C-alpha positions in Angstrom: 0.0 0.0 0.0 1.2 3.5 -0.7 1.1 7.1 0.7 -1.3 9.3 -1.2 -2.2 13.0 -1.2 -5.5 14.2 -2.5 -5.8 17.9 -3.0 -9.3 19.3 -2.9 -10.0 16.1 -0.9 -13.0 17.6 0.9 -14.7 18.5 -2.4 -17.0 16.4 -4.6 -14.6 14.2 -6.5 -11.7 14.5 -4.1 -13.7 13.2 -1.1 -15.0 10.2 -3.1 -11.4 9.4 -4.2 -9.9 9.9 -0.7 -12.4 7.6 0.9 -11.9 4.9 -1.7 -8.1 5.1 -1.5 -8.3 4.7 2.3 -10.7 1.8 1.9 -8.1 0.1 -0.4 -5.6 0.4 2.4 -3.6 3.4 1.4 -2.3 6.1 3.8 -4.1 9.2 2.6 -3.6 12.9 3.4 -6.3 15.4 2.3 -5.3 19.0 1.4 -8.2 21.4 1.0 -8.7 25.2 1.5 -12.4 24.5 2.2 -13.7 27.3 -0.1 -15.8 24.6 -1.8 -15.0 21.5 0.2 -16.8 20.4 3.3 -15.7 18.1 6.2 -19.1 16.5 6.0 -18.0 14.9 2.7 -15.3 13.1 4.7 -17.5 11.3 7.2 -15.5 8.2 8.3 -12.2 9.4 6.9 -9.3 8.4 9.3 -6.4 10.1 7.5 -4.8 13.5 8.1 -6.6 16.6 6.8 -4.6 19.8 6.2 -6.3 23.1 5.6 -4.7 25.2 2.9 -3.7 25.4 -0.7 -0.8 24.0 -2.7 1.7 26.2 -0.7 1.1 23.9 2.3 2.8 21.0 0.5 6.2 22.5 1.4 5.4 21.7 5.0 4.8 18.0 4.4 8.0 16.1 5.2 7.1 12.5 4.3 7.7 11.1 0.9 4.5 10.3 -1.0 4.0 7.8 -3.7 1.3 9.7 -5.5 -0.6 13.0 -5.6 -4.2 13.2 -6.9 -4.7 16.9 -7.8 -8.4 17.6 -7.7 -8.3 21.2 -6.3 -9.3 24.0 -8.6 -11.7 26.9 -9.1 -14.4 25.1 -11.2 -16.9 27.9 -11.6 -17.3 28.3 -15.3 -19.1 31.6 -15.0 -16.0 33.4 -13.6 -14.5 35.7 -16.2 -11.5 37.0 -14.2 -8.6 35.3 -16.0 -6.0 36.5 -13.5 -8.0 34.9 -10.6 -8.6 31.7 -12.5 -5.1 31.3 -13.7 -3.6 32.5 -10.4 -5.4 29.6 -8.7 -5.6 26.8 -11.2 -2.4 27.2 -13.2 0.0 28.6 -10.6 -1.3 26.1 -8.1 -0.6 23.3 -10.6 3.0 24.5 -11.0 3.5 24.0 -7.3 2.0 20.5 -7.5 4.4 19.7 -10.4 7.4 20.9 -8.4 6.4 18.9 -5.4 6.0 15.7 -7.4 9.4 16.3 -9.1 11.1 16.9 -5.8 9.6 13.8 -4.2 9.6 11.6 -7.3 5.8 11.1 -6.8 3.3 10.0 -9.4 0.8 12.7 -10.4 -2.8 12.3 -11.6 -4.6 15.6 -12.1 -8.1 16.7 -13.0 -8.3 18.2 -16.4 -11.7 18.9 -18.0 -14.0 18.5 -21.0 -14.2 22.3 -20.9 -10.9 22.3 -22.9 -13.0 21.1 -25.9 -15.5 24.0 -25.8 -16.8 24.6 -29.2 -15.4 21.4 -30.7 -17.7 19.1 -32.5 -18.5 15.8 -30.8 -17.1 13.2 -30.4 -14.2 14.9 -28.6 -10.7 13.3 -29.0 -7.7 14.1 -26.9 -5.5 15.0 -29.8 -7.8 17.4 -31.6 -7.4 21.2 -31.6 -9.0 22.8 -28.5 -11.6 25.6 -28.4 -12.4 26.4 -24.8 -15.4 28.8 -24.3 -14.5 30.2 -20.9 -11.5 31.1 -18.7 -11.9 27.9 -16.7 -11.5 25.8 -19.9 -8.5 28.0 -20.8 -6.9 27.3 -17.5 -7.2 23.6 -18.0 -5.7 23.9 -21.5 -2.7 25.6 -19.9 -2.4 22.9 -17.3 -2.4 20.2 -19.9 0.3 22.1 -21.8 2.4 22.5 -18.6 2.0 18.9 -17.8 3.3 17.8 -21.2 6.2 20.2 -21.1 7.2 19.2 -17.6 7.1 15.5 -17.9 10.4 13.8 -17.6 9.8 10.3 -16.2 7.4 8.2 -14.0 3.7 8.7 -14.1 1.9 12.0 -15.0 -1.7 11.6 -16.2 -4.4 14.2 -16.8 -8.1 13.1 -16.8 -10.5 15.2 -18.8 -13.7 14.8 -16.7 -17.0 15.2 -18.6 -20.3 15.8 -16.8 -19.7 14.1 -13.4 -22.6 13.5 -11.0 -23.1 11.5 -7.8 -22.7 11.4 -4.0 -21.0 14.3 -2.1 -21.6 17.1 -4.7 -24.2 18.7 -2.4 -21.7 21.5 -1.4 -20.8 22.5 -4.9 -23.7 24.9 -5.0 -24.5 26.3 -8.4 -21.8 24.2 -10.0 -23.5 20.9 -8.9 -24.7 18.6 -11.7 -28.0 19.1 -13.5 -28.8 15.6 -12.4 -28.5 16.6 -8.7 -30.5 19.8 -9.3 -33.3 18.1 -11.2 -33.5 15.3 -8.6 -34.0 17.8 -5.8 -36.8 19.6 -7.8 -38.5 16.3 -8.5 -38.1 14.9 -5.0 -39.9 18.0 -3.8 -42.8 17.4 -6.2 -41.8 20.1 -8.7 -41.6 19.7 -12.4 -38.0 19.5 -13.7 -37.0 22.7 -15.4 -34.8 22.3 -18.5 -34.0 24.3 -21.6 -36.3 24.0 -24.6 -36.8 21.3 -25.7 -34.7 19.0 -23.6 -32.9 17.6 -26.6 -29.4 18.9 -25.7 -27.0 16.0 -25.0 -24.2 15.5 -22.5 -21.8 12.7 -21.6 -22.9 12.2 -18.0 -20.5 10.0 -16.0 -21.0 8.7 -12.5 -18.5 9.7 -9.8 -17.7 6.1 -8.9 -16.5 5.7 -12.5 -14.3 8.8 -12.2 -12.7 7.3 -9.1 -12.1 4.2 -11.1 -10.4 6.3 -13.8 -8.1 7.8 -11.2 -7.2 4.4 -9.9 -6.4 3.2 -13.5 -4.3 6.4 -14.0 -2.1 5.7 -11.0 -1.2 2.3 -12.6 -0.3 3.9 -15.9 3.4 4.3 -16.8 4.4 7.5 -18.6 2.6 10.7 -19.7 -0.9 10.7 -20.9 -4.1 12.8 -21.1 -7.3 10.8 -21.3 -11.0 11.4 -21.5 -12.9 10.3 -18.4 -16.4 9.7 -19.5 -18.8 7.1 -20.9 -18.7 7.8 -24.6 -22.5 7.9 -24.6 -24.5 11.1 -25.1 -27.8 11.4 -23.1 -30.4 14.1 -23.6 -31.9 16.0 -20.7 -35.3 14.6 -21.6 -33.9 11.1 -21.1 -32.3 12.2 -17.8 -35.8 13.3 -16.6 -37.2 9.9 -17.7 -34.5 8.1 -15.7 -35.1 10.2 -12.6 -38.9 9.6 -12.9 -38.1 5.8 -12.8 -35.7 6.0 -9.9 -37.9 8.4 -7.9 -41.2 6.6 -8.8 -42.6 9.9 -10.0 -44.3 11.0 -13.3 -43.3 14.6 -13.6 -43.2 16.3 -17.1 -40.4 18.7 -17.9 -41.1 22.5 -17.7 -39.2 23.9 -20.7 -37.8 27.5 -20.8 -35.7 29.5 -23.1 -31.9 29.0 -23.1 -30.3 32.3 -22.1 -26.8 31.3 -23.1 -26.8 32.1 -26.8 -23.5 31.7 -28.7 -21.6 29.9 -25.9 -23.7 26.8 -25.3 -22.9 23.3 -26.6 -25.8 21.4 -27.9 -23.9 18.1 -27.7 -20.8 17.0 -25.7 -19.6 13.4 -25.8 -16.2 11.8 -25.4 -14.4 9.6 -27.8 -13.2 6.8 -25.4 -11.0 4.8 -27.8 -7.7 6.2 -26.3 -8.8 5.7 -22.7 -10.1 2.2 -23.3 -7.0 1.1 -25.2 -4.2 2.7 -23.3 -5.5 3.6 -19.8 -7.6 0.4 -19.7 -10.5 2.5 -18.4 -14.2 1.7 -19.3 -17.1 2.9 -17.2 -19.2 0.5 -15.2 -22.4 2.6 -14.7 -24.9 3.3 -17.4 -26.8 6.6 -16.9 -29.8 4.7 -15.4 -27.6 2.6 -13.1 -25.8 5.7 -11.9 -29.0 7.7 -11.3 -30.6 4.7 -9.4 -27.5 4.3 -7.2 -27.4 8.1 -6.6 -31.1 8.3 -5.7 -30.6 5.5 -3.2 -27.7 7.4 -1.6 -29.8 10.6 -1.5 -32.7 8.7 0.3 -30.3 7.0 2.7 -28.7 10.4 3.6 -31.9 12.5 3.8 -31.2 14.6 0.8 
């Protein structure tokens, strides 16, 4: 078993990953500034929790086998490039330096936001067209990772539309599946853009954890899509939620206010991930939603 650091480990994906790593027998340290993370996400976690950002890594004396870098500003509505790059890009440089100094493996969260206006299906080697500064920051991180790689393991995972347990504290950046589920659990009709035909590659968080575990086994440098390779309309999401919740609520359609910067379809090409990372998702959209609703019910959401 190894020693692992999870940055952003009290956040949505980070907490799921930290808890799974500990379950597998690893010694895990969580680093989080708690701007978006919450200790309630780490219920049952027995490892060390350090409050702060990447600068705190210099205070960690022990050698670590791997760092899972999940910390970032993920708000796609932020337009302040200096703020976004100051956090995401500069923080990533510190992570790179730490891993080089300690000869640690590094797996970091990239994003499907790098593709932006690209046509589906999205492939890792195609030209990138990010539509916001968040996507631009992830493009820059991917560039830095490629330029910095010398030896060992350095893997970027381009997460698509992740949903699942422990996203409650993400606020407005939580998944549409979470938001729609809450509306429908309260008896309200689910509100989606006209006419619900927009498609996304929704991937369950347990599969994202699986992708991270596959990444730490990889040898070398690579950037891979972390998704299902399947596009699902919001109308179908509502159908799945109705089945899982035992409801029969029809969508309430409203005009899409995001003209010019809205993707009608996003879906990953998973050939590279399946062939080289050996990652393939386990949960279909229906299976993921069913599992998620069970979690919500068990935890009083």
